[in-house]
N, C-alpha and C positions, 0 to 999 in steps of 0.2 A: 364538649365531648362527654359521652356517658358510657360508663363501663358497668355492666350488670353481672353480679355473681349470684346465682340462684342456689339456695341451700334448701333442699327438701321441698321445693316449690312454695316456700313460704317466707323466705328471707332475702331481702334485696339490699345490696350495698351500692349506692349511687355516688360516683365521683364526678364532680363538675368543676370546670375551670374555664376562664375566659382567655387565657394566654394561648397563643398559637404556637409558641415554641415548646413543643412537647419534649424535646431533648432535655431541657432544664427541668421541666415538670416531673420527669421520671424519678428524680431524686426525692421528691416529696413522698413517694410510696415506699421508700426505704428509711432506715434510721438516719436522720439528717440533722441531728442536733449539732450546733456549731462546735462544741468541744470535741466531738468525734472526729471532725476534720482536722482540728489542731493536733489531737493525739495521733491521728493517722499520718500526718505530715512528719511529726517527730519520729514515729516508728520507721518510716521510709528513710528519713535522713540518717538515723543511727545505723540502720542496716546497710545503707549505701556506704557510709564512712567505714564501717567494719570491713566491707568488701573491698575497700581501697587499700587495706593493710598489705596485701601481696605486692602492690606497686611500691608502697613505702619501703618494705623490706628489701625488695630487689633494687630499688633506687639507692638506698643507703649502702648496700653491699657494693654496688658498682661504682658509686661515687668514692667510697673509701679505697677501692681497688685502683681507681684512677688518680688517687691522691688529692681529691677535691674536698670541698667544704660541705659537710652533710647538712648545714643550714640551708643549702640551696635545693633541698629535697622538693620544695614546692615550685621550683623553677622548671618549667617544661622545656625550655631551651637547654638547660643543663642535663635533664634526663634524656633528651634526644641525642646528646653527645656520648652518653655512657651506656645506653641501653639500645640493643639492636632494634631497628624500626618495627618489624613485625611483632616482636615481643612487647615493645612499648605500646603498640596499637592494641594488642590483646589485653594488656593490663589496664589500659585506660577505659576500655569498653566493658570489661568484666563487671565492675560495680553496677553498671546500668542493668545488666541481666538480673543480678540479685535484687536490685531495687525494684524492677518491674514485678518480679515474683512477689516481693513483699507488698507492693501496692495492690496487686490483684487479690492477695489474701486479705488485706485490710478491707477492700471493697466487699468481698464476699462474706467474710465472717464478722467484721466489725460494723459494717453498715447494712448487712443482710441484703445486698443488691447483687443481682446476677451480672456476669460479664457482658451479656447481651444488652441489658438495660444501661450499663455504663458506656456502651459503645454506640448504640443506635436506637432509633425508635421503630425500626423495621422488625418484622417477625424473625428475621435471621440476618446475620452480617452479610452485606452485599459486596462480594469480592469483585464484581465488575466495577463498582465504584472505586474500590481500592486500587485496582490496576489502571483505571482511568487517570487517577491522580498521579500514580507512579509514572505512567507513560508521558503525561503532559509535561512534567518537569524534567524527566529523563531525556526526552527528545530535544527539548529546548536547551538544556545544559550541554549536551553533546554537540548540537548544531553550533551554538555560540562559541564553544571552546575550540572546535575544529576550524571555524571561520577565523577566529583570532590567531590560531596557530599558523594558518596558511598566509594570513595577511601580515603577521608580525612574528616571523620565524625566529628572529633573534631573541625573543622574549622567552623561548622555551628550549628545553633540552629533552630529547627522547631518552629515557632511562629504562626502557622496557627490558626486563630480564625474566625469563620464563619461571625459574624456580621461586625466587622471592615473590613474583607477582601471583603465582598460583597459591602460595601460602597466604598472601594478603587476601586474595579472593575468597578463600575458604573462611578466614577469620571474619572478613567483612560480611559475607553472605549470612553467616551464623549470628554474629553479634551486633551488627549495625541495626537490624530490626529491633533488638532489645533496647538499644539506645534511643532510637526515634520513637518507639512505642511507649517507653517510660515517659518521655517528655510529652507525648500527645495525651496519654491517659492521665497524666498528672495535671496538665494545664487545660487542654480542651475537654477533658472528661471530669476528673475528680474536682478540680478547683472551679471549673465553669459551672458545674451543677451545684457544688457546695456554696459558692458565693451567691449563685442565683437564689437558692433557698434562703440564704441569710438576709437577702434584701427585704424580705417581708417583715423582719423584726423591726420594731419601733426604734430600737437603739442603733440600728445599722448606720444611719447617716452620721451619728457622732463617732462611732467606731471607725468608719471609713475616713472621716476627716482627720482623726487622731493618727491613724496608721499612715495616711498620706504625708502628714507633717513629719512623722517619725522616720519614714523612708527617706525623705529629702535630707533630714538631719544625718542619718546614717551614711548616705552617699557623700555628703559634704565632709563628714568626719573621716571617712575612708580615703577620700581624694586629697585632702589637705593636711592630714596628720598621719604620721607613721605610728600605727598601733598594731599590736599582735592580735591574733585570732581569739585569744582568751578574753582580752579586754572587750573586744567587739561583741563576743558572746554574752558577757556580763551586762553590757549596755543594752543589748536586745532584750535580755531577761528582765532588766529593770524597767524598760519601757512597757513590756507586756504586763508586769505586775502592777505598774502604775495605772495602766488602762483598766484593769479589773477593779482597782480601788475606786477610780473615778466613776465608772459606769454604775456602780452600786451606791454612789452618793445620793443623798436625798434631793439635791437640787436638779438632778437629771430628769426627774419626773416632770417638774415644771417646765423644763426646756422642751421636752418631748410634746407637751400639750400646747405649745405655742403654734400659732398659725403659720409662721414662716418656716418653722421646723417641719411641719406637716407637708408644706409645699416642696421643701427640699427632699423629703422622704419620697414623695410621689414622683419626683424627677429621677431619683436613683433607683426606684423599684421598677426598672425596665431591663430588657435583655441586653442593652448596650453596656450596662454597668459591669457584669461579669466578663463581657468581651473586652472592655477597656482595661480592667484590672489585670486579667490573665495575660493579655498581650504585652502590656508594659512590663510586668514582672518577668515574663519570658525573655523580653529583650534585655532587661537590666541584669539578669543572671549571666549574660554573655560578656559583661564588663571585664571579667577576668581573662577572657580569651586573648591570646597574643595578637590577634588581628587588630584589636582595639589599640594596643600600644603602637603598632606600626602604621595604622591607617587613621587613627584619631577618633574622637568621640562621634564624628559625623557618621561613622559606620553603624552607630546605634539606631539610626533611622532605618537601616536595612533590617536589623534584628527585630525591632519593634514592629516594623511594617510586615515582616513575615509572620509575626505572632497574630497580627490583625487578619492577615489573609487566611491563615489556618482556622482562626476562630470564626470568621465570617462563613467559611465553607461549612463548618460544623453546625452553626445556627441555621443557616438557610437550608442546608440539605438535611437537617434534623438527624445528624449522625456523624461519626468520626471517620468513616471509611475513606473519604477523599483526603482528609488531612493526614491520616496514617500513611496512605500510599504516596502522597506528595512529599511528605517529610522523608520517608525512606528513600524515594527516588532521588531526592536532592542530595542526601548524605552519602548514599551508596555509590552513585555515579561519580560524585566528586572524589570520594576516597580512591576509586579505581582508576579514574581518568587523569587527574592532575593534582599535584601537591606543590608546596612551597616551603621554604625554611621558616616562614613567619606564620604559618597556619597552625591551628590547634592540633590537627591530625597530620603528621608528616609520614607519608606512606611510600611503599615501593610501587607507585602508580606508573602508568604508561608515560606520562609527561611530567616535567617539573618546570614550574614557572620561576624563571631567574630574573625577571624584571624588577626594577626598583618599585616597591609598593607605594602607592599614593592613593588618596581618596579625594576624588573631585566630585563636583555636583553631578556630572554625567554618570558616575558610578552608582548613584542612588536613584536616578530617574526611573530605572525599572520598577521600583516600588510603586511609583505613581503612574506608570504607563503599562508595563508588562503585567503586573498583578491584576489591575482591573480587567485587562484582556483575558487573563486566565478565568476570572469570575464570569465574564460574559460568555466565554466558550462553554464552561461547565453548566452555566445557567441554561444555555441553549440546548445542550445535550440532555440534561436531566429535567428540563422544563420547570425550572424554579419559579414560584409565584409568591406573592405577598412579601417581597424583600423588606419593605419598610416595617411591616408589622413584626416580622421575625427578628429584625435587628433592634427595633426601638419599642416594641410592644410591651405592655405591662406584664410583670410577673406576679401572679396571685396564687396563693396556696389553694389547691383543690379542696372543695368543701365536701366532706363525707356525710352523706345523709343515710341513715339506716331506717328502713321501713319494714315493719312486720305486717304480714298479711295472714289471714287464717290458713291453716293447713287444709288442703283439699281433702285429705284423708279423714278429717274430723267431721265432714259433712255427712249427714245421713241421707241416703237416697231412698 
């Protein structure tokens, strides 16, 4: 692709790239140094944690009032017992709204990238695609839930109550879009583009391998040892500092110059790498959800699979509109239609699932059956092409060539 900017009829900037995944390439035209993404993530994390303080204060007050133990402040089951459902729903979603604002400000002012370029490759955001993603999952969720309700009526209780439901609807319609948009802009936008640009660095394969091993270590430590959040934070900080020390060591240069390392780098410098990383991290961040405790680690296949679905949509469609609509439709319809005592969001929805939760193989088969059907349907509607290239093609930094030509005004006629 070639983009020409003409200045006074004498100056040309030519950007050239061999990658067909323009959504990732758009980040190259903004400030995309790796440290900016690290600082941006830290800013969003801190802002989101500060926005969680209202939940902490309300939780402590209500736990004390009920005579409970305030050390249970991080226990969602405890909070659901002492805080009214709609109030808790609002307090849980509020940090996402503040976090999204922080992330968009980071993108605009810290990376000098427009919201449009962070969202899509199109000249404007395509709202038809957004609503197509919303309708696809919304209709499917309603159909499956109602079918299950009529075939297994003993598994549900109708708890519809006008006033609490209307309050829930207002909160959900206003705040759920912030929650889903933060997750999409963070994973399918900010990190997808950021990791994509990072893959061109010669040190990326080593950093990728180090972080992969460190992540496995942290998961094992969290699962098999009782540790507090402070110790875990110190451990993460230590691993990051150690990484910076290692990548600046003298022997790294000899490793980078080896033929095997270059082959490994060539394999990683592809569109699938940011797709894989963001999808797995997206799934792993759901480990703290109460559903995992009730259903077991097998449910992680669903969360990671959903991350892959949304990432594939973004890469092949060259924009986030479908993923934004799909994610919103999934969460909004679920919040209003059905709830359960073991879900992360317990709401005043129309139905309540009272069945004994269990996770069987049949429950995760939709990831391997329904999700591919979703992609085929969307591919047919939007005429997707070059699937293989968009998912596995090379990521290469656009080459900027500046050509100067004589100013026509200087010629004598």
